[in-house]
C-alpha positions as CSV (number, residue, x, y, z in Angstrom):
1,M,126.6,146.3,207.8
2,A,127.5,146.6,204.4
3,D,129.5,143.2,204.7
4,D,125.9,141.5,205.4
5,V,124.5,143.4,202.4
6,I,126.8,142.1,200.0
7,E,126.5,138.4,201.5
8,T,122.5,138.6,201.2
9,E,122.2,140.1,197.5
10,V,124.9,138.1,195.6
11,P,123.3,134.8,196.4
12,A,119.9,136.0,195.5
13,A,121.4,137.5,192.1
14,D,122.9,134.2,191.3
15,A,120.0,132.1,192.3
16,A,117.7,134.0,189.4
17,P,119.8,132.9,186.7
18,Q,120.1,129.4,187.8
19,D,116.2,129.0,188.3
20,E,115.9,130.3,185.0
21,Q,118.0,128.0,183.3
22,R,116.3,125.1,184.9
23,Q,113.1,126.4,183.5
24,G,115.0,126.4,179.9
25,R,114.5,130.0,179.4
26,G,116.7,133.2,179.2
27,P,116.3,136.2,181.7
28,R,113.9,138.8,180.6
29,G,112.5,136.6,177.7
30,G,115.8,136.4,175.7
31,R,116.7,133.6,173.1
32,G,115.2,130.4,174.2
33,G,112.5,132.1,176.5
34,P,109.1,132.6,175.6
35,G,109.5,136.3,174.9
36,G,112.6,135.5,172.7
37,G,110.4,135.7,169.5
38,R,112.1,134.1,166.6
39,G,115.6,133.4,168.1
40,R,117.5,130.9,167.4
41,G,116.8,128.7,170.6
42,G,113.3,129.7,170.4
43,P,109.9,128.0,169.5
44,G,110.0,129.9,166.4
45,G,113.8,129.8,165.3
46,D,114.9,129.0,162.0
47,R,118.1,127.4,162.7
48,G,118.4,126.2,166.2
49,G,116.5,124.0,168.2
50,R,116.3,120.3,167.7
51,D,115.1,120.6,164.1
52,G,118.2,122.4,163.1
53,N,120.5,120.1,164.8
54,R,118.6,117.1,163.1
55,R,118.3,118.4,159.8
56,G,122.0,119.8,159.1
57,R,124.2,119.8,156.0
58,E,125.2,116.2,156.8
59,P,124.3,113.4,154.3
60,R,121.3,111.3,155.8
61,A,119.2,108.2,155.1
62,A,115.4,108.4,154.7
63,D,112.7,105.8,154.0
64,G,111.4,105.7,150.4
65,E,107.9,104.8,149.4
66,D,108.6,101.3,149.2
67,G,110.5,101.0,152.7
68,Q,113.9,101.3,151.4
69,E,116.6,103.6,152.5
70,L,117.3,106.7,150.5
71,I,120.4,108.8,150.7
72,E,119.7,112.7,150.8
73,K,122.5,115.0,150.3
74,L,122.1,118.6,150.7
75,V,123.5,120.3,147.8
76,H,123.0,124.3,148.4
77,I,121.3,126.3,150.6
78,N,120.6,130.0,149.5
79,R,119.5,132.8,151.7
80,V,117.4,135.8,150.3
81,S,116.2,138.7,152.2
82,K,113.0,141.1,151.2
83,T,113.0,144.3,152.7
84,V,109.5,144.8,154.2
85,K,108.1,147.9,156.2
86,G,108.8,146.3,159.5
87,G,112.3,145.4,158.5
88,K,114.0,142.6,156.7
89,R,112.2,139.3,156.0
90,F,114.4,136.2,155.1
91,G,113.7,133.0,153.6
92,F,115.9,129.9,152.6
93,A,116.0,128.0,149.3
94,A,117.5,124.4,149.5
95,L,118.6,122.0,147.0
96,V,118.5,118.3,147.6
97,V,119.6,115.3,145.8
98,V,117.8,111.8,146.7
99,G,119.0,108.6,145.9
100,D,118.9,104.7,146.7
101,G,122.5,103.9,145.8
102,K,121.3,101.1,143.3
103,G,120.4,103.0,140.0
104,R,117.7,105.5,141.2
105,V,118.5,109.3,141.8
106,G,116.3,112.5,141.9
107,F,116.8,115.9,142.4
108,G,114.5,118.7,144.0
109,H,114.3,122.3,145.3
110,G,112.4,124.3,148.1
111,K,111.5,127.2,149.8
112,A,110.5,128.2,153.0
113,R,111.0,130.7,155.9
114,E,113.1,128.1,157.7
115,V,115.9,126.1,156.8
116,P,114.4,122.7,158.0
117,E,111.0,123.3,156.2
118,A,112.9,124.3,153.0
119,I,115.0,121.1,153.3
120,S,111.8,118.9,154.0
121,K,110.1,120.5,150.8
122,A,113.1,119.7,148.6
123,T,113.2,116.5,149.9
124,A,109.8,115.7,149.0
125,A,110.3,116.9,145.6
126,A,113.4,114.9,145.0
127,K,111.4,111.7,145.9
128,K,108.6,112.4,143.3
129,T,111.1,112.9,140.4
130,M,113.4,110.2,140.7
131,I,114.7,108.4,137.6
132,R,116.3,105.0,137.2
133,V,119.7,105.1,135.3
134,P,121.1,101.6,134.0
135,L,124.6,101.0,135.8
136,R,127.3,98.8,134.1
137,E,128.2,95.8,136.7
138,G,126.4,98.3,139.1
139,R,129.4,100.4,139.5
140,T,129.8,102.7,136.4
141,L,127.9,103.9,133.4
142,H,127.3,102.0,130.2
143,H,128.9,104.7,128.0
144,D,130.1,108.4,127.6
145,G,127.6,111.2,127.7
146,Y,126.9,114.8,127.5
147,G,124.6,116.8,129.2
148,H,123.5,120.7,129.3
149,F,121.0,122.8,131.0
150,G,121.4,126.7,130.4
151,A,125.0,127.9,130.5
152,G,125.9,124.4,132.3
153,K,127.8,121.7,130.1
154,V,128.7,118.3,131.7
155,H,130.6,115.4,130.1
156,V,130.5,111.8,131.8
157,R,132.6,109.0,131.1
158,S,132.6,105.2,132.3
159,A,135.7,104.2,134.2
160,T,137.4,101.2,134.9
161,P,137.4,99.5,138.8
162,G,139.1,101.4,141.0
163,T,138.9,104.9,139.3
164,G,136.6,106.3,141.9
165,I,134.3,109.2,141.6
166,I,136.3,111.9,139.6
167,A,133.8,114.6,140.1
168,G,133.4,117.8,142.2
169,G,130.5,119.9,143.8
170,P,126.8,119.2,143.2
171,M,128.0,116.5,140.7
172,R,129.6,114.3,143.1
173,A,126.6,114.4,145.2
174,V,124.6,113.0,142.2
175,F,126.8,110.1,141.7
176,E,127.2,108.9,145.4
177,S,123.4,109.0,145.7
178,L,123.3,107.0,142.4
179,G,125.6,104.5,143.8
180,V,128.3,104.9,140.9
181,A,131.6,103.8,142.2
182,D,133.6,104.5,139.0
183,V,133.2,107.7,136.9
184,V,135.2,110.6,135.2
185,S,133.0,113.9,134.7
186,K,133.9,117.3,133.6
187,S,131.8,120.2,134.0
188,T,132.2,123.5,131.9
189,G,130.4,126.9,131.7
190,S,128.4,127.8,134.5
191,N,129.2,126.6,137.9
192,N,125.8,127.3,139.3
193,P,124.6,124.6,141.8
194,Y,121.0,124.3,140.0
195,N,122.6,124.2,136.5
196,M,125.1,121.6,137.1
197,V,122.7,119.1,138.7
198,R,120.1,119.5,136.0
199,A,123.0,119.2,133.4
200,T,124.0,115.9,135.4
201,F,120.7,114.7,134.9
202,A,120.3,115.3,131.4
203,A,123.4,113.3,130.8
204,L,122.0,110.5,132.8
205,E,118.7,110.4,131.4
206,E,120.7,109.6,127.8
207,Q,122.3,106.2,129.2
208,T,121.1,103.3,127.8
209,S,121.9,99.6,128.5
210,P,122.9,97.1,125.9
211,R,119.8,95.0,126.3
212,T,117.7,97.8,125.7
213,V,119.3,98.6,122.7
214,A,119.2,95.0,121.7
215,Q,115.6,94.7,122.1
216,R,115.1,97.8,119.7
217,R,117.0,96.5,117.3
218,G,115.9,93.0,117.4
219,K,119.6,91.9,118.0
220,K,121.2,89.7,120.8
221,V,123.2,91.2,123.5
222,A,126.2,89.3,122.6
223,D,126.0,90.4,119.2
224,L,126.5,93.9,120.1
225,L,129.2,93.5,122.7
226,A,131.1,91.5,119.9
227,R,131.3,94.5,117.5
228,R,133.5,96.4,119.6
229,G,136.2,94.6,118.4
230,D,138.4,94.5,122.0
231,I,136.7,91.1,123.2
232,S,136.5,87.7,122.0
233,P,133.0,86.1,121.4
234,A,133.4,84.2,124.3
235,Q,133.8,87.2,126.2
236,A,131.1,88.8,124.5
237,A,128.8,86.1,125.4
238,A,130.0,86.1,128.9
239,D,129.5,89.9,129.5
240,A,125.8,89.6,127.7
241,D,125.1,87.4,130.7
242,A,126.1,89.8,133.3
243,V,124.0,92.6,131.7
244,V,121.0,92.8,133.5
245,A,119.3,96.5,132.6
């Protein structure tokens, strides 16, 4: 008789979780179920679910206002907590860099109760503040630069073909989104991601192309390039024709 009870009860116990798994909910309203509250797999989950998998830390491409694809890179996520009467309330702050890989780049930060929403706000803010940086031959900077913000100090230098991006952390994300292929940079002072990104943008905003300087001074681009002394007049004229911005 005892064996009969065991044979009838065990399948019934195994069938209940299977039925609940088919319906996509855990036992007793656990994580992922209707009573799971703000669990990771629930409707109000902050990190799990489809949105969490789609908007992760990996860079992804998005469409800009003019239809072109933009490169999005998540630089930093900061989690903060606030103690309230019912417990702790968590929030997230995201720092995102957006660029088209062709000389335009911007950054933005957003705050929200959930990570995907914070990233979306930061991305929207970055698209609104994009700047255009002139590039030499579409691969490197025209000249050396220096930028600082707060305690963050950044030095950037143009490089020869094949050098690559010599930068780390937030600075690398900015150069990759901008479309720079060869650059040498050095960050001194604060290693705060926000200060480093703002200092890098301060250095990039100071970049000017030979064509802009020639128009401001009323000269020809070839005359400015010839004053460097390391190239011939013919080479300077050829380089002047290659300058597009």
